[in-house]
HTML snippet that shows the backbone in 3Dmol.js (N, CA, C, O; Angstrom):
<script src="https://3Dmol.org/build/3Dmol-min.js"></script>
<div id="view" style="width:600px;height:400px;position:relative"></div>
<script>
const pdb = `
ATOM      1  N   MET A   1     -19.426  -2.442  -1.284  1.00  0.00           N
ATOM      2  CA  MET A   1     -17.979  -2.563  -1.084  1.00  0.00           C
ATOM      3  C   MET A   1     -17.484  -3.746  -2.160  1.00  0.00           C
ATOM      4  O   MET A   1     -18.109  -4.797  -2.303  1.00  0.00           O
ATOM      5  N   PRO A   2     -16.704  -3.532  -2.630  1.00  0.00           N
ATOM      6  CA  PRO A   2     -16.143  -4.961  -3.528  1.00  0.00           C
ATOM      7  C   PRO A   2     -15.438  -5.923  -2.505  1.00  0.00           C
ATOM      8  O   PRO A   2     -14.870  -5.486  -1.504  1.00  0.00           O
ATOM      9  N   GLN A   3     -15.507  -7.239  -2.813  1.00  0.00           N
ATOM     10  CA  GLN A   3     -14.971  -8.291  -1.908  1.00  0.00           C
ATOM     11  C   GLN A   3     -13.430  -8.274  -1.726  1.00  0.00           C
ATOM     12  O   GLN A   3     -12.881  -8.807  -0.761  1.00  0.00           O
ATOM     13  N   ARG A   4     -12.717  -7.577  -2.793  1.00  0.00           N
ATOM     14  CA  ARG A   4     -11.104  -7.486  -2.815  1.00  0.00           C
ATOM     15  C   ARG A   4     -10.822  -6.085  -3.097  1.00  0.00           C
ATOM     16  O   ARG A   4     -11.413  -5.488  -3.998  1.00  0.00           O
ATOM     17  N   LEU A   5      -9.795  -5.451  -2.237  1.00  0.00           N
ATOM     18  CA  LEU A   5      -9.190  -4.290  -2.566  1.00  0.00           C
ATOM     19  C   LEU A   5      -7.799  -4.258  -2.507  1.00  0.00           C
ATOM     20  O   LEU A   5      -7.261  -5.035  -1.717  1.00  0.00           O
ATOM     21  N   ILE A   6      -7.058  -3.465  -3.231  1.00  0.00           N
ATOM     22  CA  ILE A   6      -5.777  -3.495  -3.344  1.00  0.00           C
ATOM     23  C   ILE A   6      -5.117  -2.209  -2.314  1.00  0.00           C
ATOM     24  O   ILE A   6      -5.375  -1.012  -2.443  1.00  0.00           O
ATOM     25  N   ASP A   7      -4.372  -2.711  -1.469  1.00  0.00           N
ATOM     26  CA  ASP A   7      -3.851  -1.813  -0.523  1.00  0.00           C
ATOM     27  C   ASP A   7      -2.618  -1.444  -1.246  1.00  0.00           C
ATOM     28  O   ASP A   7      -1.787  -2.214  -1.727  1.00  0.00           O
ATOM     29  N   VAL A   8      -2.622   0.097  -1.252  1.00  0.00           N
ATOM     30  CA  VAL A   8      -1.515   0.602  -2.503  1.00  0.00           C
ATOM     31  C   VAL A   8      -0.408   1.230  -1.563  1.00  0.00           C
ATOM     32  O   VAL A   8       0.587   1.805  -2.006  1.00  0.00           O
ATOM     33  N   GLY A   9      -0.704   1.048  -0.126  1.00  0.00           N
ATOM     34  CA  GLY A   9       0.379   1.795   0.758  1.00  0.00           C
ATOM     35  C   GLY A   9       0.761   3.347   0.440  1.00  0.00           C
ATOM     36  O   GLY A   9      -0.104   4.220   0.380  1.00  0.00           O
ATOM     37  N   SER A  10       1.760   3.525   0.298  1.00  0.00           N
ATOM     38  CA  SER A  10       2.198   5.193   0.037  1.00  0.00           C
ATOM     39  C   SER A  10       3.143   5.119  -0.837  1.00  0.00           C
ATOM     40  O   SER A  10       3.602   4.088  -1.330  1.00  0.00           O
ATOM     41  N   ALA A  11       3.576   6.648  -1.129  1.00  0.00           N
ATOM     42  CA  ALA A  11       4.389   6.698  -2.555  1.00  0.00           C
ATOM     43  C   ALA A  11       5.875   6.106  -2.204  1.00  0.00           C
ATOM     44  O   ALA A  11       6.635   6.041  -3.171  1.00  0.00           O
ATOM     45  N   GLY A  12       6.293   5.744  -1.166  1.00  0.00           N
ATOM     46  CA  GLY A  12       7.484   5.161  -1.068  1.00  0.00           C
ATOM     47  C   GLY A  12       7.680   3.525  -1.083  1.00  0.00           C
ATOM     48  O   GLY A  12       8.802   3.028  -1.173  1.00  0.00           O
ATOM     49  N   HIS A  13       6.505   2.756  -0.989  1.00  0.00           N
ATOM     50  CA  HIS A  13       6.358   1.355  -1.231  1.00  0.00           C
ATOM     51  C   HIS A  13       6.767   0.994  -2.473  1.00  0.00           C
ATOM     52  O   HIS A  13       6.667   1.804  -3.395  1.00  0.00           O
ATOM     53  N   ALA A  14       7.251  -0.186  -2.663  1.00  0.00           N
ATOM     54  CA  ALA A  14       7.558  -0.721  -4.180  1.00  0.00           C
ATOM     55  C   ALA A  14       6.574  -1.641  -4.291  1.00  0.00           C
ATOM     56  O   ALA A  14       6.491  -2.026  -5.457  1.00  0.00           O
ATOM     57  N   SER A  15       5.614  -2.274  -3.401  1.00  0.00           N
ATOM     58  CA  SER A  15       4.753  -3.104  -3.689  1.00  0.00           C
ATOM     59  C   SER A  15       3.333  -2.956  -3.144  1.00  0.00           C
ATOM     60  O   SER A  15       3.054  -2.144  -2.262  1.00  0.00           O
ATOM     61  N   ILE A  16       2.478  -3.755  -3.695  1.00  0.00           N
ATOM     62  CA  ILE A  16       1.023  -3.634  -3.057  1.00  0.00           C
ATOM     63  C   ILE A  16       0.610  -5.051  -2.696  1.00  0.00           C
ATOM     64  O   ILE A  16       1.221  -6.043  -3.093  1.00  0.00           O
ATOM     65  N   ARG A  17      -0.440  -5.081  -1.937  1.00  0.00           N
ATOM     66  CA  ARG A  17      -1.154  -6.341  -1.851  1.00  0.00           C
ATOM     67  C   ARG A  17      -2.704  -6.396  -1.741  1.00  0.00           C
ATOM     68  O   ARG A  17      -3.365  -5.422  -1.382  1.00  0.00           O
ATOM     69  N   LEU A  18      -3.219  -7.549  -2.059  1.00  0.00           N
ATOM     70  CA  LEU A  18      -4.611  -7.758  -2.249  1.00  0.00           C
ATOM     71  C   LEU A  18      -5.076  -8.013  -0.600  1.00  0.00           C
ATOM     72  O   LEU A  18      -4.471  -8.704   0.219  1.00  0.00           O
ATOM     73  N   CYS A  19      -6.342  -7.232  -0.387  1.00  0.00           N
ATOM     74  CA  CYS A  19      -6.865  -7.644   0.868  1.00  0.00           C
ATOM     75  C   CYS A  19      -8.358  -8.069   0.949  1.00  0.00           C
ATOM     76  O   CYS A  19      -9.125  -7.552   0.136  1.00  0.00           O
ATOM     77  N   GLU A  20      -8.754  -8.793   1.682  1.00  0.00           N
ATOM     78  CA  GLU A  20     -10.208  -9.168   1.634  1.00  0.00           C
ATOM     79  C   GLU A  20     -10.910  -7.805   2.438  1.00  0.00           C
ATOM     80  O   GLU A  20     -10.535  -7.294   3.493  1.00  0.00           O
ATOM     81  N   SER A  21     -11.946  -7.448   1.644  1.00  0.00           N
ATOM     82  CA  SER A  21     -12.695  -6.268   2.302  1.00  0.00           C
ATOM     83  C   SER A  21     -13.175  -6.510   3.613  1.00  0.00           C
ATOM     84  O   SER A  21     -13.164  -5.641   4.485  1.00  0.00           O
ATOM     85  N   SER A  22     -13.701  -7.947   3.820  1.00  0.00           N
ATOM     86  CA  SER A  22     -14.276  -8.189   5.048  1.00  0.00           C
ATOM     87  C   SER A  22     -13.324  -7.946   6.401  1.00  0.00           C
ATOM     88  O   SER A  22     -13.714  -7.603   7.517  1.00  0.00           O
ATOM     89  N   SER A  23     -11.985  -8.221   5.975  1.00  0.00           N
ATOM     90  CA  SER A  23     -10.977  -8.319   7.163  1.00  0.00           C
ATOM     91  C   SER A  23     -10.446  -6.793   7.344  1.00  0.00           C
ATOM     92  O   SER A  23      -9.537  -6.556   8.140  1.00  0.00           O
ATOM     93  N   LEU A  24     -11.050  -5.780   6.576  1.00  0.00           N
ATOM     94  CA  LEU A  24     -10.392  -4.590   6.878  1.00  0.00           C
ATOM     95  C   LEU A  24     -11.503  -3.523   7.455  1.00  0.00           C
ATOM     96  O   LEU A  24     -12.672  -3.619   7.081  1.00  0.00           O
ATOM     97  N   ASP A  25     -11.069  -2.439   8.439  1.00  0.00           N
ATOM     98  CA  ASP A  25     -11.868  -1.642   8.831  1.00  0.00           C
ATOM     99  C   ASP A  25     -11.541  -0.387   8.086  1.00  0.00           C
ATOM    100  O   ASP A  25     -10.727   0.484   8.395  1.00  0.00           O
ATOM    101  N   ILE A  26     -12.453  -0.470   6.883  1.00  0.00           N
ATOM    102  CA  ILE A  26     -12.496   0.871   6.309  1.00  0.00           C
ATOM    103  C   ILE A  26     -13.253   1.894   6.474  1.00  0.00           C
ATOM    104  O   ILE A  26     -14.467   1.703   6.407  1.00  0.00           O
ATOM    105  N   SER A  27     -12.800   3.100   6.703  1.00  0.00           N
ATOM    106  CA  SER A  27     -13.496   4.344   7.121  1.00  0.00           C
ATOM    107  C   SER A  27     -13.328   5.320   5.993  1.00  0.00           C
ATOM    108  O   SER A  27     -13.966   6.370   5.929  1.00  0.00           O
ATOM    109  N   ASP A  28     -12.308   4.870   4.968  1.00  0.00           N
ATOM    110  CA  ASP A  28     -12.135   5.901   3.913  1.00  0.00           C
ATOM    111  C   ASP A  28     -12.521   5.290   2.632  1.00  0.00           C
ATOM    112  O   ASP A  28     -12.772   4.095   2.478  1.00  0.00           O
ATOM    113  N   ASP A  29     -12.551   6.249   1.675  1.00  0.00           N
ATOM    114  CA  ASP A  29     -13.186   5.810   0.396  1.00  0.00           C
ATOM    115  C   ASP A  29     -12.072   4.983  -0.386  1.00  0.00           C
ATOM    116  O   ASP A  29     -11.008   4.716   0.172  1.00  0.00           O
ATOM    117  N   TYR A  30     -12.341   4.587  -1.681  1.00  0.00           N
ATOM    118  CA  TYR A  30     -11.453   3.722  -2.706  1.00  0.00           C
ATOM    119  C   TYR A  30     -11.759   4.281  -3.852  1.00  0.00           C
ATOM    120  O   TYR A  30     -12.844   4.825  -4.059  1.00  0.00           O
ATOM    121  N   VAL A  31     -10.742   4.184  -4.768  1.00  0.00           N
ATOM    122  CA  VAL A  31     -10.861   4.491  -6.185  1.00  0.00           C
ATOM    123  C   VAL A  31     -10.997   3.253  -6.994  1.00  0.00           C
ATOM    124  O   VAL A  31     -10.672   2.211  -6.426  1.00  0.00           O
ATOM    125  N   THR A  32     -11.387   3.187  -8.126  1.00  0.00           N
ATOM    126  CA  THR A  32     -11.499   2.224  -8.909  1.00  0.00           C
ATOM    127  C   THR A  32     -10.992   2.425 -10.446  1.00  0.00           C
ATOM    128  O   THR A  32     -11.110   3.468 -11.088  1.00  0.00           O
ATOM    129  N   LEU A  33     -10.428   1.257 -10.883  1.00  0.00           N
ATOM    130  CA  LEU A  33     -10.093   1.316 -12.195  1.00  0.00           C
ATOM    131  C   LEU A  33     -10.954   0.228 -13.158  1.00  0.00           C
ATOM    132  O   LEU A  33     -10.938  -0.940 -12.769  1.00  0.00           O
ATOM    133  N   SER A  34     -11.596   0.492 -14.212  1.00  0.00           N
ATOM    134  CA  SER A  34     -12.246  -0.371 -14.820  1.00  0.00           C
ATOM    135  C   SER A  34     -11.587  -0.172 -16.402  1.00  0.00           C
ATOM    136  O   SER A  34     -11.493   0.932 -16.938  1.00  0.00           O
ATOM    137  N   HIS A  35     -11.221  -1.255 -16.936  1.00  0.00           N
ATOM    138  CA  HIS A  35     -10.716  -0.840 -18.223  1.00  0.00           C
ATOM    139  C   HIS A  35     -11.215  -1.967 -19.318  1.00  0.00           C
ATOM    140  O   HIS A  35     -11.686  -3.046 -18.960  1.00  0.00           O
ATOM    141  N   CYS A  36     -11.072  -1.628 -20.527  1.00  0.00           N
ATOM    142  CA  CYS A  36     -10.802  -2.551 -21.656  1.00  0.00           C
ATOM    143  C   CYS A  36      -9.791  -3.474 -21.716  1.00  0.00           C
ATOM    144  O   CYS A  36      -8.619  -3.123 -21.846  1.00  0.00           O
ATOM    145  N   TRP A  37     -10.158  -4.717 -21.628  1.00  0.00           N
ATOM    146  CA  TRP A  37      -9.126  -5.826 -21.853  1.00  0.00           C
ATOM    147  C   TRP A  37      -8.458  -5.858 -23.266  1.00  0.00           C
ATOM    148  O   TRP A  37      -7.269  -6.025 -23.537  1.00  0.00           O
ATOM    149  N   GLY A  38      -9.540  -5.651 -24.112  1.00  0.00           N
ATOM    150  CA  GLY A  38      -8.816  -5.708 -25.540  1.00  0.00           C
ATOM    151  C   GLY A  38      -8.710  -7.348 -25.792  1.00  0.00           C
ATOM    152  O   GLY A  38      -9.414  -8.209 -25.263  1.00  0.00           O
ATOM    153  N   GLY A  39      -7.552  -7.555 -26.821  1.00  0.00           N
ATOM    154  CA  GLY A  39      -6.981  -8.862 -27.332  1.00  0.00           C
ATOM    155  C   GLY A  39      -6.474  -9.535 -26.181  1.00  0.00           C
ATOM    156  O   GLY A  39      -6.863 -10.685 -25.974  1.00  0.00           O
ATOM    157  N   SER A  40      -5.673  -9.001 -25.409  1.00  0.00           N
ATOM    158  CA  SER A  40      -4.925  -9.650 -24.236  1.00  0.00           C
ATOM    159  C   SER A  40      -5.585  -9.102 -22.989  1.00  0.00           C
ATOM    160  O   SER A  40      -6.108  -8.010 -22.767  1.00  0.00           O
ATOM    161  N   GLN A  41      -5.393 -10.268 -22.176  1.00  0.00           N
ATOM    162  CA  GLN A  41      -5.795  -9.845 -20.583  1.00  0.00           C
ATOM    163  C   GLN A  41      -4.505  -9.547 -19.808  1.00  0.00           C
ATOM    164  O   GLN A  41      -3.440 -10.146 -19.960  1.00  0.00           O
ATOM    165  N   PRO A  42      -4.749  -8.523 -18.943  1.00  0.00           N
ATOM    166  CA  PRO A  42      -3.605  -8.204 -18.119  1.00  0.00           C
ATOM    167  C   PRO A  42      -3.600  -8.991 -16.941  1.00  0.00           C
ATOM    168  O   PRO A  42      -4.399  -9.906 -16.743  1.00  0.00           O
ATOM    169  N   TYR A  43      -2.633  -8.613 -16.090  1.00  0.00           N
ATOM    170  CA  TYR A  43      -2.730  -9.302 -14.744  1.00  0.00           C
ATOM    171  C   TYR A  43      -3.917  -9.670 -14.349  1.00  0.00           C
ATOM    172  O   TYR A  43      -4.724  -8.765 -14.135  1.00  0.00           O
ATOM    173  N   THR A  44      -4.305 -10.953 -14.166  1.00  0.00           N
ATOM    174  CA  THR A  44      -5.601 -11.189 -13.398  1.00  0.00           C
ATOM    175  C   THR A  44      -5.572 -11.931 -12.199  1.00  0.00           C
ATOM    176  O   THR A  44      -4.511 -12.493 -11.929  1.00  0.00           O
ATOM    177  N   LEU A  45      -6.578 -12.051 -11.383  1.00  0.00           N
ATOM    178  CA  LEU A  45      -6.881 -12.639 -10.118  1.00  0.00           C
ATOM    179  C   LEU A  45      -7.039 -14.060 -10.278  1.00  0.00           C
ATOM    180  O   LEU A  45      -8.210 -14.372 -10.489  1.00  0.00           O
ATOM    181  N   THR A  46      -6.079 -15.193 -10.236  1.00  0.00           N
ATOM    182  CA  THR A  46      -6.470 -16.548 -10.414  1.00  0.00           C
ATOM    183  C   THR A  46      -5.999 -17.448  -9.368  1.00  0.00           C
ATOM    184  O   THR A  46      -5.052 -16.983  -8.733  1.00  0.00           O
ATOM    185  N   LYS A  47      -6.349 -18.477  -9.050  1.00  0.00           N
ATOM    186  CA  LYS A  47      -5.883 -19.460  -8.055  1.00  0.00           C
ATOM    187  C   LYS A  47      -4.339 -19.370  -7.861  1.00  0.00           C
ATOM    188  O   LYS A  47      -3.863 -19.457  -6.729  1.00  0.00           O
ATOM    189  N   SER A  48      -3.551 -19.195  -8.967  1.00  0.00           N
ATOM    190  CA  SER A  48      -2.311 -19.254  -8.887  1.00  0.00           C
ATOM    191  C   SER A  48      -1.508 -18.018  -8.536  1.00  0.00           C
ATOM    192  O   SER A  48      -0.314 -18.065  -8.238  1.00  0.00           O
ATOM    193  N   THR A  49      -2.341 -16.739  -8.596  1.00  0.00           N
ATOM    194  CA  THR A  49      -1.866 -15.468  -8.340  1.00  0.00           C
ATOM    195  C   THR A  49      -2.219 -14.735  -6.943  1.00  0.00           C
ATOM    196  O   THR A  49      -1.703 -13.755  -6.404  1.00  0.00           O
ATOM    197  N   ALA A  50      -3.321 -15.598  -6.544  1.00  0.00           N
ATOM    198  CA  ALA A  50      -3.956 -15.280  -5.430  1.00  0.00           C
ATOM    199  C   ALA A  50      -2.858 -14.989  -4.203  1.00  0.00           C
ATOM    200  O   ALA A  50      -2.649 -13.881  -3.707  1.00  0.00           O
ATOM    201  N   GLU A  51      -2.374 -15.916  -3.927  1.00  0.00           N
ATOM    202  CA  GLU A  51      -1.450 -15.870  -2.737  1.00  0.00           C
ATOM    203  C   GLU A  51      -0.344 -15.294  -3.000  1.00  0.00           C
ATOM    204  O   GLU A  51       0.232 -14.960  -1.964  1.00  0.00           O
ATOM    205  N   GLU A  52       0.365 -14.955  -4.208  1.00  0.00           N
ATOM    206  CA  GLU A  52       1.381 -13.907  -4.474  1.00  0.00           C
ATOM    207  C   GLU A  52       0.842 -12.430  -4.342  1.00  0.00           C
ATOM    208  O   GLU A  52       1.533 -11.512  -3.899  1.00  0.00           O
ATOM    209  N   LEU A  53      -0.617 -12.274  -4.821  1.00  0.00           N
ATOM    210  CA  LEU A  53      -1.036 -10.808  -4.534  1.00  0.00           C
ATOM    211  C   LEU A  53      -1.229 -10.767  -3.045  1.00  0.00           C
ATOM    212  O   LEU A  53      -1.002  -9.618  -2.665  1.00  0.00           O
ATOM    213  N   ALA A  54      -1.496 -11.411  -2.231  1.00  0.00           N
ATOM    214  CA  ALA A  54      -2.145 -11.505  -0.889  1.00  0.00           C
ATOM    215  C   ALA A  54      -0.831 -10.941  -0.085  1.00  0.00           C
ATOM    216  O   ALA A  54      -0.820  -9.925   0.611  1.00  0.00           O
ATOM    217  N   THR A  55       0.406 -11.924  -0.360  1.00  0.00           N
ATOM    218  CA  THR A  55       1.591 -11.464   0.363  1.00  0.00           C
ATOM    219  C   THR A  55       2.472 -10.354  -0.155  1.00  0.00           C
ATOM    220  O   THR A  55       3.521 -10.020   0.396  1.00  0.00           O
ATOM    221  N   GLY A  56       1.939  -9.756  -1.344  1.00  0.00           N
ATOM    222  CA  GLY A  56       2.713  -8.526  -1.963  1.00  0.00           C
ATOM    223  C   GLY A  56       3.352  -8.859  -3.019  1.00  0.00           C
ATOM    224  O   GLY A  56       3.929  -9.944  -3.088  1.00  0.00           O
ATOM    225  N   ILE A  57       3.349  -7.937  -4.055  1.00  0.00           N
ATOM    226  CA  ILE A  57       3.763  -8.066  -5.379  1.00  0.00           C
ATOM    227  C   ILE A  57       4.386  -6.678  -5.921  1.00  0.00           C
ATOM    228  O   ILE A  57       3.749  -5.629  -5.827  1.00  0.00           O
ATOM    229  N   SER A  58       5.683  -6.741  -6.498  1.00  0.00           N
ATOM    230  CA  SER A  58       6.156  -5.565  -6.816  1.00  0.00           C
ATOM    231  C   SER A  58       5.384  -4.848  -7.995  1.00  0.00           C
ATOM    232  O   SER A  58       4.884  -5.589  -8.840  1.00  0.00           O
ATOM    233  N   ILE A  59       5.252  -3.632  -8.123  1.00  0.00           N
ATOM    234  CA  ILE A  59       4.468  -2.673  -8.747  1.00  0.00           C
ATOM    235  C   ILE A  59       4.947  -2.862 -10.267  1.00  0.00           C
ATOM    236  O   ILE A  59       4.181  -2.860 -11.231  1.00  0.00           O
ATOM    237  N   THR A  60       6.382  -3.031 -10.327  1.00  0.00           N
ATOM    238  CA  THR A  60       6.899  -3.412 -11.666  1.00  0.00           C
ATOM    239  C   THR A  60       6.344  -4.466 -12.516  1.00  0.00           C
ATOM    240  O   THR A  60       6.429  -4.573 -13.739  1.00  0.00           O
ATOM    241  N   GLU A  61       5.770  -5.216 -11.678  1.00  0.00           N
ATOM    242  CA  GLU A  61       5.598  -6.578 -12.344  1.00  0.00           C
ATOM    243  C   GLU A  61       3.972  -6.640 -13.068  1.00  0.00           C
ATOM    244  O   GLU A  61       3.432  -7.518 -13.741  1.00  0.00           O
ATOM    245  N   LEU A  62       3.449  -5.178 -12.553  1.00  0.00           N
ATOM    246  CA  LEU A  62       2.087  -5.210 -13.090  1.00  0.00           C
ATOM    247  C   LEU A  62       2.063  -4.440 -14.191  1.00  0.00           C
ATOM    248  O   LEU A  62       3.032  -3.702 -14.368  1.00  0.00           O
ATOM    249  N   PRO A  63       0.938  -4.437 -15.191  1.00  0.00           N
ATOM    250  CA  PRO A  63       0.757  -3.648 -16.468  1.00  0.00           C
ATOM    251  C   PRO A  63       0.825  -2.183 -16.208  1.00  0.00           C
ATOM    252  O   PRO A  63       0.199  -1.717 -15.256  1.00  0.00           O
ATOM    253  N   LYS A  64       1.484  -1.487 -16.923  1.00  0.00           N
ATOM    254  CA  LYS A  64       1.528   0.080 -16.955  1.00  0.00           C
ATOM    255  C   LYS A  64       0.097   0.920 -16.563  1.00  0.00           C
ATOM    256  O   LYS A  64       0.073   1.935 -15.866  1.00  0.00           O
ATOM    257  N   THR A  65      -0.877   0.376 -17.066  1.00  0.00           N
ATOM    258  CA  THR A  65      -2.201   0.911 -16.650  1.00  0.00           C
ATOM    259  C   THR A  65      -2.448   0.603 -15.143  1.00  0.00           C
ATOM    260  O   THR A  65      -3.070   1.453 -14.505  1.00  0.00           O
ATOM    261  N   PHE A  66      -2.093  -0.346 -14.610  1.00  0.00           N
ATOM    262  CA  PHE A  66      -2.216  -0.744 -13.207  1.00  0.00           C
ATOM    263  C   PHE A  66      -1.271   0.166 -12.497  1.00  0.00           C
ATOM    264  O   PHE A  66      -1.599   0.791 -11.489  1.00  0.00           O
ATOM    265  N   GLN A  67      -0.163   0.222 -13.015  1.00  0.00           N
ATOM    266  CA  GLN A  67       0.869   1.120 -12.270  1.00  0.00           C
ATOM    267  C   GLN A  67       0.512   2.318 -12.072  1.00  0.00           C
ATOM    268  O   GLN A  67       0.713   2.896 -11.004  1.00  0.00           O
ATOM    269  N   ASP A  68      -0.126   2.898 -13.185  1.00  0.00           N
ATOM    270  CA  ASP A  68      -0.602   4.488 -13.238  1.00  0.00           C
ATOM    271  C   ASP A  68      -1.637   4.749 -12.308  1.00  0.00           C
ATOM    272  O   ASP A  68      -1.802   5.818 -11.719  1.00  0.00           O
ATOM    273  N   ALA A  69      -2.524   3.437 -12.170  1.00  0.00           N
ATOM    274  CA  ALA A  69      -3.815   3.715 -11.283  1.00  0.00           C
ATOM    275  C   ALA A  69      -3.242   3.785  -9.859  1.00  0.00           C
ATOM    276  O   ALA A  69      -3.720   4.586  -9.056  1.00  0.00           O
ATOM    277  N   ILE A  70      -2.413   3.114  -9.585  1.00  0.00           N
ATOM    278  CA  ILE A  70      -1.745   2.839  -8.161  1.00  0.00           C
ATOM    279  C   ILE A  70      -1.031   4.355  -7.796  1.00  0.00           C
ATOM    280  O   ILE A  70      -1.078   4.848  -6.669  1.00  0.00           O
ATOM    281  N   ALA A  71      -0.494   4.866  -8.735  1.00  0.00           N
ATOM    282  CA  ALA A  71       0.260   6.003  -8.601  1.00  0.00           C
ATOM    283  C   ALA A  71      -0.723   7.252  -8.613  1.00  0.00           C
ATOM    284  O   ALA A  71      -0.399   8.271  -8.003  1.00  0.00           O
ATOM    285  N   ALA A  72      -1.862   7.179  -9.271  1.00  0.00           N
ATOM    286  CA  ALA A  72      -2.928   8.200  -9.071  1.00  0.00           C
ATOM    287  C   ALA A  72      -3.630   8.068  -7.777  1.00  0.00           C
ATOM    288  O   ALA A  72      -3.953   9.158  -7.303  1.00  0.00           O
ATOM    289  N   ALA A  73      -3.969   6.985  -7.044  1.00  0.00           N
ATOM    290  CA  ALA A  73      -4.471   6.667  -5.992  1.00  0.00           C
ATOM    291  C   ALA A  73      -3.574   7.225  -4.727  1.00  0.00           C
ATOM    292  O   ALA A  73      -4.009   7.865  -3.770  1.00  0.00           O
ATOM    293  N   ARG A  74      -2.375   6.870  -4.937  1.00  0.00           N
ATOM    294  CA  ARG A  74      -1.373   7.466  -4.041  1.00  0.00           C
ATOM    295  C   ARG A  74      -1.213   8.806  -3.892  1.00  0.00           C
ATOM    296  O   ARG A  74      -1.057   9.377  -2.813  1.00  0.00           O
ATOM    297  N   PHE A  75      -1.261   9.476  -5.304  1.00  0.00           N
ATOM    298  CA  PHE A  75      -1.206  10.869  -5.392  1.00  0.00           C
ATOM    299  C   PHE A  75      -2.307  11.563  -4.733  1.00  0.00           C
ATOM    300  O   PHE A  75      -1.965  12.452  -3.954  1.00  0.00           O
ATOM    301  N   PHE A  76      -3.667  11.327  -4.891  1.00  0.00           N
ATOM    302  CA  PHE A  76      -4.674  11.760  -4.153  1.00  0.00           C
ATOM    303  C   PHE A  76      -4.808  11.251  -2.579  1.00  0.00           C
ATOM    304  O   PHE A  76      -5.696  11.606  -1.805  1.00  0.00           O
ATOM    305  N   GLN A  77      -3.938  10.520  -2.344  1.00  0.00           N
ATOM    306  CA  GLN A  77      -4.094   9.834  -0.706  1.00  0.00           C
ATOM    307  C   GLN A  77      -5.071   8.931  -0.491  1.00  0.00           C
ATOM    308  O   GLN A  77      -5.563   8.832   0.633  1.00  0.00           O
ATOM    309  N   PHE A  78      -5.492   8.144  -1.539  1.00  0.00           N
ATOM    310  CA  PHE A  78      -6.465   6.993  -1.158  1.00  0.00           C
ATOM    311  C   PHE A  78      -5.435   5.752  -0.934  1.00  0.00           C
ATOM    312  O   PHE A  78      -4.385   5.521  -1.535  1.00  0.00           O
ATOM    313  N   ARG A  79      -6.031   5.060   0.067  1.00  0.00           N
ATOM    314  CA  ARG A  79      -5.198   3.802   0.699  1.00  0.00           C
ATOM    315  C   ARG A  79      -5.798   2.531  -0.340  1.00  0.00           C
ATOM    316  O   ARG A  79      -5.022   1.648  -0.706  1.00  0.00           O
ATOM    317  N   TYR A  80      -6.797   2.531  -0.637  1.00  0.00           N
ATOM    318  CA  TYR A  80      -7.512   1.239  -1.344  1.00  0.00           C
ATOM    319  C   TYR A  80      -7.679   1.687  -2.881  1.00  0.00           C
ATOM    320  O   TYR A  80      -7.881   2.854  -3.217  1.00  0.00           O
ATOM    321  N   LEU A  81      -7.561   0.556  -3.804  1.00  0.00           N
ATOM    322  CA  LEU A  81      -7.901   0.808  -4.943  1.00  0.00           C
ATOM    323  C   LEU A  81      -8.751  -0.746  -5.586  1.00  0.00           C
ATOM    324  O   LEU A  81      -8.297  -1.864  -5.344  1.00  0.00           O
ATOM    325  N   TRP A  82      -9.627  -0.585  -6.158  1.00  0.00           N
ATOM    326  CA  TRP A  82     -10.269  -1.787  -7.026  1.00  0.00           C
ATOM    327  C   TRP A  82     -10.184  -1.660  -8.261  1.00  0.00           C
ATOM    328  O   TRP A  82     -10.592  -0.722  -8.946  1.00  0.00           O
ATOM    329  N   ILE A  83      -9.439  -2.974  -8.712  1.00  0.00           N
ATOM    330  CA  ILE A  83      -9.186  -3.115 -10.250  1.00  0.00           C
ATOM    331  C   ILE A  83     -10.106  -4.286 -10.740  1.00  0.00           C
ATOM    332  O   ILE A  83      -9.882  -5.385 -10.234  1.00  0.00           O
ATOM    333  N   ASP A  84     -11.006  -4.196 -11.565  1.00  0.00           N
ATOM    334  CA  ASP A  84     -12.050  -5.113 -12.049  1.00  0.00           C
ATOM    335  C   ASP A  84     -11.403  -6.375 -12.317  1.00  0.00           C
ATOM    336  O   ASP A  84     -12.048  -7.386 -12.041  1.00  0.00           O
ATOM    337  N   SER A  85     -10.275  -6.498 -12.792  1.00  0.00           N
ATOM    338  CA  SER A  85      -9.538  -8.087 -13.102  1.00  0.00           C
ATOM    339  C   SER A  85      -8.845  -8.636 -11.792  1.00  0.00           C
ATOM    340  O   SER A  85      -8.132  -9.638 -11.837  1.00  0.00           O
ATOM    341  N   LEU A  86      -9.080  -7.944 -10.629  1.00  0.00           N
ATOM    342  CA  LEU A  86      -8.298  -8.404  -9.542  1.00  0.00           C
ATOM    343  C   LEU A  86      -9.237  -8.343  -8.352  1.00  0.00           C
ATOM    344  O   LEU A  86      -8.843  -8.686  -7.237  1.00  0.00           O
TER     345      LEU A  86
END
`;
const viewer = $3Dmol.createViewer("view");
viewer.addModel(pdb, "pdb");
viewer.setStyle({}, {cartoon: {color: "spectrum"}});
viewer.zoomTo();
viewer.render();
</script>
């Protein structure tokens, strides 16, 4: 189990939040997104973004690849998503 997972909520939610896996009672599976960062790094977990991600962040503030992964997780009814840079 990864240390952190993203709670994607459901289709009507406009935001997501980062959760510590140790504080969750997870009986469901989660999906993953691992991607090639290339020359520029997408939104990443840092000390300055950790609090914002934990309290919730608008999906529109994330890179399109992350938005698509969240939409796919919701479509297939997964509650949690792991993204390698988060």
